[in-house]
N, C-alpha and C positions, 0 to 999 in steps of 0.2 A: 504494500500500500504506500502511496506517495506520502511524503512528510509535508505537513501544513504548518506555516508560520501564522499564528493567530494575531500577532502584533502587526499593525499596518506598516507598510513600507513608507517611511517618512523622509521628507526633504528638509533642508535648512530653514526654509521659510516657516516651518511649523514650530520653530523654537525661538525663544528669547533668553538672554542672559539676565539674571537677577543681580543687582549691584551688591557688592560687599563693601566693607568699610574702606574708605580711601584715606590712608595716612598722609601726613604732610609731606613725606619724602616720596610719595608715590605720584610723581609727575611725569609727563611724557618724556622729558629730558633724561629721566632716570630709567626709562624702560629699555630693555635690551631685546631685540628680535632675533638674536643669534640662535641657531638651531642646528641639530645634527643632520647631515645628509646620509651618512652611512653608519652601519652598525658598529658598536663598540662594547667592550667589557666594562662592567661596573668598576668604578675607580679610575678608569682610563678616559682619554679624550678621543673623540672620533677622528679618523684620518682626514675627513673633509667635513667642515661645517659651513653653513650659509650664514651670511650676515643679515639677511632678511629672508623670511620663509616663502620665497617665490621661485617658481620654475615655469618657464614657458613650454607649452605643449610641443610634442614631437610631431609637428605638422608642417606641410609644405607652405601653408599660408601664414606661418608664424615664426618658426625658428630656423633662420639661416645665420650666417656669420655676423651680419650686422646686428641682429637682435641679440646674439650671444655676447657680443662686445658691450652693447648698451646695458644689458641686464647684469652682466658680471661687474660692470663699472659701478652699478648701484648696489651690489652685494648679493644678487641672486644668481641663478644658473639657467642656461638654455640647454636643451638637448636637441642638437642638429637633427633635422628630419632624415630618416633612413630610406624613405621612398624615392630614391634617386640612385644613379650609378655609384658604385663603391668609391671610385677615385674622386668623383665630384664631392661626395660627402667628406672624404678624407681631406680634400683641398680646403673645404670650409673650416674644418677643425684646424688645419695648419695656419690659416689666416687669422683665426682667433688667438692661437698660441703665439703667433709672431707679432701680434698687434701691439702689445704692451709688455714691456719687461724692463728691469733695471739694467742688466747687462744683456744686450741683444747680440746673438750671432747673426752677422750680416747675411741677408738673403738676396741682396741685389749687388752683384759683383761683375766687373768687367776688367779687361786688360787695357794698357795704354794704346794698343793697336786698334781697338774697337773705335767706332765712329759715333758722331752725334746721333745718327740714325739709330744705332744700337741702344744708345742712352734713352731715346724717346720710346723705342719699342719696349724696353725693359720697364720703363716708368709706366707705360700703358698697361703692361701685364701685371705688375705688382702693386702699383699705386705709390711706390716709394720715390720721393723726390731727392733723397740723398743716396748716392751709390759709392761703394768702395772700389778703388782701382788697385788691383794686386798683380803681381808678376805673372800669375797663372790663371787669374780670373776666378779664383775660389775664395771661400769665406775665411780660409786660414793661410792664404798666401802672403807673400811679402808685401806690405802696404807701401804703395808708391804715390798714392794721392787720394783725393776725395772729389767727387763731382756733385755740386749743388745746383739748384735752379738758377742761382745768380751767376754761375760760371759761363753761361752761354745765352745767346739771343737767337731764338728760332728765326726771327725775321731777318737777321743779318748773317748768321753763320751757315756755312754750307753743311748739308747733311753728311757729306763724306769727310768732314773735318775730323782728324784723329783726336781721341781723348787727350793724348799727351800734350796737345797744343792749347787746351783750355781748362784742364783740371787744376785744382789747387794742389801743388806738389807736396810731398811729405815734408820737405824742408820748411815749408810755410805753415804746417799744421800745428795746432795745439793738441797734444795727446797725453794719455795717461799710461803708466806702466802696469803690467799685469800684477795683481796683488792689491791694487788701490781699492779702497772701500767705495761703496755707492755714494756715501755722504761726501767723501773727498772728491769723487768725480763730479758730483753736482756743484761743489764749491768751485772747481775749475771752470765749469760751464758758465757759471754766473760771473766769476772774476774776469773771464776773457770775452764775455758777451757773445758766446757761440751757441749754435743750436745742436751740434753733434760733436761728441768727444770720442775719438777712436782709442781703444785700449790695445797696446801692443806688447808682445812678449819678446823672447830672444830672437835675434836676427831680424828684427823689425817685422815679425810675423803678426798679422792682424788676429786679435782674439775676440774682441767685442766692440760694440758701439753703444754709447750712452746718449740718450736724447733729452733735450730740455723739455720737450712736450710731455714726456712721461712723468717728469717731476711735477710739472704744473697740473697734469691730469690727476695725479694722486692727491694733490692739495685740494682740488675741486671736488673730488669724490673719495672721501675718507673711508667709505664702506666697501671699497673695491674688493672683489673676491679674487685673491691672487694665490698662486702656488709658491713653492720655495724659491723659484727663479724669478719671481715678480711678474709672471705671465698670468693672463686671465685664465681662470678655471672654466672648462667647457665640457659638456656631456655630449653623447651621441647615441642616436637610436639605432637598434638593430632588430632583425626579425629572426624567426626560427627556421628559415629556409637556407639563406646563404651566409650564415654566421661564420662558417669556417673560412670563408674568403674575406668577408667584411671586417670582422674583428681584428685580424692582424694589421690590416691597412689603417684602421682607426687608431689602434694602439701606437703604431709607428708614427702616425701624424701627431700624436700627443694627447689624445682624448684622456681626460682625468677619470671619467666614469661613464659607463654604458647603461642603457636601459632597454629591456625588451619591450618593443611597442606592439601590443596586442589588445584586441577588444576583450579577450577572455584568457586570462593567464593561468587558469587552473588546468594545466595540461602537461603531459609527459614531454611534449616538445620543448616546453620552457625548462623543465628539469634538465634535459639533455644539453640545452644551450648554456645554462648556468654552469653545469659541471664541466663542459668543454672550456669555458672561459677561465674558471677557477683552476683547472689543471694545467693550463698553458700560458696564462698571462698574469702579471701583477697589476690588475686593474679592478676597480670596484664595479659591481653590476647590480642594477635594480631590476625588479620583475613585476609582472602584473598584466592585466588588472583583475582583482578579485573583489568579492563583496561579502565574504563571510569568514568565520573562524577556520573552517577546513581548508579553504583555498589559501589563506594567509600562512597557516602552518606548513602546508605542502611546499610553498615557495621558500619559506625560511629554512626548512629542513633540506631543501635542495641547495642552499648556500647563498640565497639572495642577500644583498647588503642593505636594501630597503625594498619596501613593497608598495605598489600603487593600488589605490582603492577606488572603485567606481566603474560601473557598466551602464551605459545608456543615459548618463546625466549631462553630457555635453550639449551645448546649445545647437550644434549642427549634427548631433548623433540621433539616428532613428533606429538603433538596434532594438530597443524595446518594442517599437511599433512594428518592425519587420519580423522579429523573431520571438517576441514575448519573453526575452531574457533580460535580467537586470534587477536592480533594487534601488530604492530611494537612497540618496547619498548619505543622509544623516544616519539612517538605520545601518547601512553598511559600515560606516565609520565607528559607530558606537560598539557594534559587535566585534570588529577587528581590534579596536583599541583594548577592549577587555581581554582578548586573546593575547595581544602583545604584552600587556602588563603582567599577565599570569606567566607568560614565557620568560619575561625578565626576572620575575621572582624565583622561578625554578632553575634558571640557567645562569643568571647574572649577565646575560647578553641583551643589549637594548637594540631593537630593530625599528628604525625610523619608518613612519608611515607617511606616504604622500597621498593627499586627497585630490583626486583627479576628476573634475566635473562637478556640476551642480551649483557653481558659484554664479549668482545673478547680481547680488548687491555686495558692496564692500564689507558689510557687517557679516555676511556669510563666511568670509575668510576668518574673522575672529571666532565665529562659532565653530568652524572646522578645527581651529587650533585648540579651542577649549575642549572640544570633544575628543581630542587625542592626536590629531594630525600634527606632524612636525613641520610640514610645509605643504603648500598647495601647488598644483599644476593647473595652468589656465591657458586656454586658446583664444576665446573671444576677447578676453580682457586685453591681451597683448596684440591681437590682430588689428586693433583700432589705431595703433600708433604709427608715427612716421617710420620707425625702425623696422616694421614688419615688411616682408618682401613683396607684398601685393600692391596692385595699382590703386591709386587714389582717384576716384571718379566723382562726378557731380550727377546726382540722380534726384529728380524732382526738386531741384534748387537746393539740395543739401549735399555736402561732401560725405562720401562713404569710402570704405575700403573693401575689397573683395575678401571673402572668407569661405573656404570650403572644407568639408570633412575629409579625413583620410579614407573613409569608406565610400566616398562619392565616385562617380564615373570620372570626374575630372582628375582626382588624385590617382586613381587606378592602383591603389596600394592593396592588392589582393592578399599579399603576404600577411598583412596585419589581421586578416580575418580568416586565415588558412585553417582548415579543420582536417587536413590530411588528404584532401581530395584533389580534383583537377586544378591546374593552374588557371587563374583568371577570376575576374569578379563576376559572379553569376547574378547578383542583385546588390543594390546599394544599401549601405548602412549609414550613409551620411549625405548631407545636402550641400548645394552650392548657393551661396548667399552673399549679402552685404552686411557690414556693421558700420554704425556711425563713426566717422572719423573723429579722433579725440586729441590729436596733436602729438606732443613729444612724450616719450616714455618717462623721462625723469620727472617732469612736472606732475604727471598723473600718479606716478608711483609715490611721490612725496605726499600727495594728498591722501592716498589710500593708507599709507603707513601711519600718517598722522591720526587718521580715524581709528586704526587698530590700537595704537598706543593710548589714545584717549579712552577707548572702551576698556582696555586692560586696566587703566587707572581706576575707572568706575568699579572694576571687579577687584580692586586692591592687589593687583599683580604687577610685578616689575620684570617678569620673565615669562617665556612661553611655558616652561616647566611648572612655574608657580600657578599660572592660569589653569593648566591641566589638572593640577591638584586641588585648587581652591574654587574653581568656577561652579556656580549654581545655575542650572539650566531648567527652564520650564517649557512645557508644551503649550501652544497657543490655540485658541479656538478660531473658527472662521470669523466670528463677529469681532474678536480682538484684533484680527488682521486689518479689518476696516478701521477700527479705532486707532490703530497705529499710524495711519497716514493722515494727510490733511482731509478733514471732513466737515460738513455743515458750514462751509464758507464758500465764497465766490473768489477764486484765485485770480490774482492780477498777473499779467504777463510781465514779469520783472526779473532782474538779475541782481547779483550782489554789487555790480559796478554802478548801478543806478542810471545807466545810460538808456 
């Protein structure tokens, strides 16, 4: 006989937080949103933590290298979408890892015999305006000079002009010696008013480059999510079909963490994928999605470093409508959190939970955290911003951005919905749509995190862990939902600006 759950499948909108005592020191400025990304043992620190509990979804319309840089700069993480050729995904990962670092291994190198045309071609390919000139054109060759945008004039100089005739030669460069600290390197940059400082070793060999823009970027973004080499941390999505080819390429490109992108993670294919990664690579891997205790424990025992929760709750997902599979996001999270906490008590190993889907309003994020999620994964939220990879259009006199699901015909990501049958997408589990354009990521993210911190203060909590321990949550009725919004008034069309 089938098992029946008598408790309704509930969503975040059906709950509210009850205020706790707010002490005088419980102010937004004192609230920390740092949270673990991967599992860790009691008494130890996780190998990777997020500075804000945000992850962008593993979607074509959301997470490319531009989004990954922007979100890591603010303290969160993106998982580059895996529904693309392996080398293209790996190249996106490489771009993120090479974008920001203290000591950068030069990725744009030429020889003195190359020409201005070669400089322009390489600049177009990499986006780098500063190029190292070495004797053999490699990143570790003997440094002979540097080419900057100010060293040539496209309107005046011939394209076949050799680099040797317009580069800034080594004799004129300000440089640092290998062993110099990052602080000392930045002091030289400021003292000599330069934008790039080469770091050289024995025999004039180029070792690294240090850029002024990296120092300034860090000052403007103190929450940056960085690895030990001061590069941005980035994740990458994989599937359970081509993982033996995809994973090595992503790890080689520098991916810090992987996640299996699937609509239903409670499967033997996920266990095989996790165990392959754990046996062959030193990289963290998350798995999912699941909606109950059994699915969570299966993935944890398979070796997952974090688990994603949620089936059918995404704004563009129609899995529940098409297949009748899924569960309300709040109900899923409540049950899995209970299983996670019990597992922690029994083993001393803490498994972070990612709540994926079901977020409509900003306060839903705070509810998800209070219910036990360590971070949330969102697609629609991030798809609205300048940094998402989709087109900005004007529809009915309003600006929008395109947004489509990984289960739509447009994405054609059949591997995400693979059940061991034929290759190909037999029916859709996602839609093609628009979302209202919202501007820049940083501005919107600051507003959302301000709301979360303010609510946490109302709950008397200065950390996510404290919120999870102390939160009081109530179910709301249909009539209280009406009461919770503006009612019994005639609303004016006005904004905060007063314009």
